[in-house]
N, C-alpha and C positions, 0 to 999 in steps of 0.2 A: 304717348306716355304711359299709356298702361303696358304695351308692345316693352318701349324700355325697363319698364320695371317688370316684367314676366321675366324676361330675359335675366337681369341681375338677378333677381330673386334663382335663379334654373342657376345661374354661376356660384353663388354664393351656395346652392344645395349642392352642386360635383365638387366643393373646394371640400367641403365640410365631411359627404363622402370619402374623400381620397383621404384627408387624414386620420378619418377614424380606421380606412383602412391600416395605413401605415403603424396605428398605435395597434392595429391586432396582430400586423407581423413582429410586432416586436416583444419577445418575450418579458422584457423585464418592468411591462409600456400596460401590458394586459393584466387583465383582470386573471387569467386563468397562471400568472409565476408565482410560482409557490416555490419559496426557498425550502420549505421543508420535506418537499416529494423525496420517497423513497429512492433510492438506487442500492444496485446489488455492482460491486465493481466487477467487470469482466472485460479480456481484450482478445480479439480473433486472432490465433495463430497465422501468423504465415510461412509457409512454407519452404522459402528464401532464403530462410537466415537475415531477414533485415527485423526492423523494429514493427513491432505490432502500433496502428496506431488505435488511439482511444477514440472511444464512443464520443461520436460532435457532441453529444445532448452531454456527454462531459467533461470537457472540457474546460471547463470554470475551474478545477482542481488545480492545475497548474496557473491558476491568477490567483487562488489563494493559497498558495504556500505548497503543494501536492505534489508529489513527484511515485509516476511508476518504471522510469525506464532514464535512463544516463542521456541524452539526447547532448551530452557535450562528447557524448562518445559512438556515432550517430554510424548510420551504413558505413559511410565511407572515409571514420576515422583510419588511420593505420595500427594505430595502438588498439588492441581488444582486451578489453575488461567486463569479468564478471561479479554478480554481487551476490553473497550466499545470503539470504535474511532465513528466520526461522520461529515459527509459532508456539510459544511453548506453554503448556495451562499444567502438565503436572508433568510427573517421573511414571517412565515403565520401566525402565532399566536399558532403553534407546536412549535418549541424553544425552545420560554420561557418555552411552560410544560414540553418538556425535562428537563429542567436544572432546574424546580419545583423536579421534580421528583427526578432525580439523590440529589438535596439537601435531600430532605428525606430522602432519604436511604442511607446518606450516601458514597458517588460514585463520583468516580474520571475519567476521560473520557477526549480524548485529542476532538478536532474539531478544521475540512481543511476546513479554511474559503478563501472567493474570496476579493477583494477591497470591492466591492457591500456592504459585513457587516461595513467594518469599515465606509464607504459614507453614510451608510442610517441607519445603527442599532448600532451606536458606543455602547450607554449605552446596550448594546448586547453584545458584545464586552468583554466590560469592566466586566460584572455580569461571563463570564467564565472564567475571567482572577485572577478578586478575591474571586470566587468560588473553587478558586483551579484546574483547568481543564488546560490541555493544550490548547493551540492556535497558531495554525500551519500551515501550507504557504502549499494552492491548489493553487496557480498562481494570478495575479490579475486579468485578465481575462477570465480564463477555458477556454482556447484557446487548440487546443489540441500540444502539449508542443514535439509530435514523431518526428512532421515536423518542428522543430526547430534544424539548424545543427551551427549554430554559437554559440561558449558560452557566448559572450558577452548576446546577443538575447536573450539568457538563462538566462544570470545573473539577468538581466536586469530585466523578468520577475516576476523572485522570489523574487532579491532585492526592486520593487516597493510593493511589499505586508507589506515587513516585515520592513522597510523603513514608512511608513502610522502609522503601529503599534508602533513602536515604536513612531511615535509624538504622537499617540492615549495615550499611556498608561506610555514611558519613560523606557518601558521593551524593550529588546530584543526579538525577537520572536523566541520559542526553535527549534533547527533546525531538521525539518521533515518537509517530499517535500511527499504530496499525487499527483500523475499525473492526472490531469484534464482526467475524465473518465477511468482511467486506460487505458491511451494510450501512449506509451513511446519507446522509440530506448535504445542501448547498452549509445552511446555517451552521451542518458542524462541522462542517472548514475552518467558517470564519471563526470559529469560536474557538479551535486548536490553533488556528495563527494569530489570533488577537495574546493565547497563551503565549506564543513562542514556539510551538512545536510547525515541525512539519510531516502533513499525513502522508503517510507511507505507502502504497499501493505495491501492484507485483504488474510484470510484464512473463510472466510464466509462473503456470501454478499445473498440481493435477490431482487426484481424485487420489491421493497417500493417506490420509485423517483418518481413516477407518481399520478401525486394529482387527476384525474380526473377517476383513476380504480387504486383505494386500494384495499388491499387485505382485506379478513376477517381477525377479530380477531382470531378466532379458526386458522385459514389456518396459519398466521404469526408465531402466539404461535405457532405451531407443526411445523413448516419449523425452528426456528429458534430452538427449544429445539433437535429436534430430528439430528439437524448436531452441536451440542456443541461438543469441543473436549478439551484435554487442554490444553496451548498454545493458544489458538483460539484470533485472531485479529479479532474480527467483527464490519463490516462497518455497516452501518445503518443511513440512511435519516432524517434529526429529523422536516424534514420539514411536512415530513409523519405524516396522524389522526393518523391510524393506529397504529404505533411504540408509538405518546405519550401515545393515549392510554393503551398501551399494556405494557409501558417500566417496569415498577412500578411494574405488576406481573413476567415478565418477569426477573427481579432482582429476585424475590422471590423465584424465579422456582431454578433460577441457585443455591443460596445459599442454597435451599434443597437436592441437589445436591451434596457440599459438595462446591462450586469452591466459591472464594474470586474475590475479582477485582481491578486489579493491574495496573499498569499506563505505561506507553510506556520506560518512562525512566529506568525501573527495565529490559524491555529486552536489553535494547541499554547497561547498566551498566558491567563492567568485562570484 
């Protein structure tokens, strides 16, 4: 009897250990799981003009309404399409030049703006809207949203911008949100989704934001063209003099390679 009891106890102990191991392997069941863990968005560029994959640790973004590339236009899709997006926090003369080029080339993009644009450059925001671009939510103040754990606080930051946009234009702001500096946590995406937003990241960006350290024309053209891929969501900063100088040539080169330019609405439709 003691032997049977020992074998039963050992079997029960083994089963308990196996269950504990399975729970430990499940991030959502583990005590270590935390939807406030901060992330910095990035993708690793591929040299063969194919779509870069997302880091597996950030795979949850697509389950929560996030996008970073158009997977409907994947590597094997015969139609080649690109999406131009711009993070615009202020004007230094180059945003207007970017808009001039987009108008000349008949290309529509998405501008993720801050409250500063509405406060100080309302005519430019109206021009974006009037010329057919999507004017989207980059938050009002450009704070690090990955630290925001409270839904009301998160909502207030996005609503402050969308309300200001509605006051200026009479229109509802398109429901696309880009986290400042690409910093976010999973809870942020849950909040954004509950507000009806798609969180928009990117599949290509490069160091173009520092006005005192602008890349050369040749470097920038090479970097962008070498990393084109079907369905790419391209992030450019429209305050960049280099970007303003080269955008027309970039558009022409992309079209020569068989690409057309789409809008975020296309990615998110259907």
